[in-house]
Structures are given as structure tokens and as C-alpha cells.
N, C-alpha and C positions, 0 to 999 in steps of 0.2 A: 519732605516726604520720605518715607522709609522705602527700602529696596523693593519689597513686595508690591507696594502701591505704585511705585514708578514702573515696574514691569507690567502690572495690570493696565495702567494708563497707556503705556506704549503699545501693548497688544491691541487695546481698544481703538487707538488712533490708527494703527496699521490695518486693522480689520475694516474700519470705516473707509480708509483709503482704497482698499481692495473692492469694497462694495461700490464705490463711486467709479472705479476703473471698470468693473464688470458692467455697470449700467451704461457707461460710455461705449464699451466694446460691443455689447449686444445690440447697440443702435447702429452699428456700422454695417456696410455691405458685406456679404459673405467673404469675398476675397480679402478684405481688410481684417476681418475676424481671423481668418486663417493665417494672415501675416503676423498676428499677435498671439496666436495660440500658445506657442512655447513660452512667451513672456508671462501669459496668464497662469500657466501651470507652475512655472517656477515661483511666481509670486504667491500662489496658493501653498506651495511647499515651504516657502519662507514663513508664512503665517503658521503652519503646523509646527515648525521648529520654534517659533517665537512663543507659542502657547506653552511649550514644555521647557523652554530655556529661562533660566534666572540669571540675567545679566547683573554685574555689579552696579550699584546705584549710580556711579559716575558715568558708566557707559549707557545705561538706560536713559539717564537724564540728557546726555549729549544727543542721543538719537531722538528722544522725545522733543528736543528743541527744534528739530528739522520740520519744515512744513510738510515734507513728503518722506517720512522715514522708510516706508516700504520701497518706494522708487529708488531711494538712495542705496538700500541694501541690494536691490536687484541690479542696479548699475555696477556696483562692486562685484557682484557675482558674475555678471556678464564679462568681466575682464579676466576672470580666473580660468586657467586651462583645466578642463575636466577630462576624465577618462571615459566619457559617455559612450563614444563609439567603440572603444576597446571593450567596455562592459557588454555592449550589445553583441559584439563578435564572440566574446566568451560565452554568453548565454546561448547564442545560435549553435556554437560548436558543442556545448554541453547537451543541449536539447537534442540535436541530431545524433550525437553519440549514444545517448540514452535510447532514442527511438530505434536506432540501428541494432542495439543490443537486444531490445525487445523483439525485433523482427527475427533475429537469429534463434531466439528461444521459443518462438511461436511456430507451430507447424504451418506449412503452407496451406492455403485454402484448397489447393489442388490435391493435397494428400488424402483428403476425405473422398475424393472422386476416384482414386486409384483402387482397383479391386482385382483379384486374380482373374485370369482368362477363364471364360466359361466354355464348356464343351459345345460342340456344334449342335444343330437342330435335332439330331437323333439321340442326343444326350450321351453319346458314346465318345470315344476319342476321335480326334480329327485324324483322318487317314490321308496320307499323301497321295497325290494323283498317280495312277498306274503309269509306269514307264513303258514306253514302247520298246520292243526288242528288235 
């Protein structure tokens, strides 16, 4: 089998594996579904990458020989140290910095409520009370 056909066959096998996993997962109670939510998302991400990835024939064939290639890749991924939390922290800091800058550039809502003092009821100037002598 040529490289393209091996990669296509591998993707189809992994996609079928994910469909079976999804069917199993959605039949579970809500707490169990939540326990596996991250795994489900990562497996979906692996499928997205596999659709775009062209593995060398030898690697595609080796993975295709596995009864559960998607689970195998997920297990390897779960062993890898990621920077997920650091990435989240960076995004939070970037987002809040951007929001704070926009706040500084935008006039306060109260600015529109400020207006010059109006003269008293007689439309004249306000007179100070008479001082007793």
C-alpha cells in the first residue's frame, strides 16, 4: 500500500475508533462524561492533526497495525509535559492588559453626566448669605 493510502486508512480507523468512544461516552452518567471530557477533546484534536498529517509509510503502517491507534497516541500525549496552564496564564494577562488599556482610552460613563454649575432659581448669580455685623 502506498503512503497516501496508508495515511487514509489510518485516519479512517482512528475516526471509527473515536466514533465508538463517543457512543460509549455519551451513554455514561453526566459525572463520568465530565471525567472524560478532556480526553475526548484531545482525541478530537489528534484526529484533526491526523487528517492534515502525512506520516511516512512505515510509521503509518506501524500505527495502523495497532487495534487502537487513537488510544495509543492519546496515551503517549498524556505522558508529555505541556505548557497548557502557562498558555492560559499568558492569555489571561494579555486579555486583561488589553482590556485595561481600552478602559484608559475610553471616557468614563460619568464624564457625560458632568456639566457646569447652573445659576440659582432667579437665573442670576448665586449671592452669598448676608453676614451679620
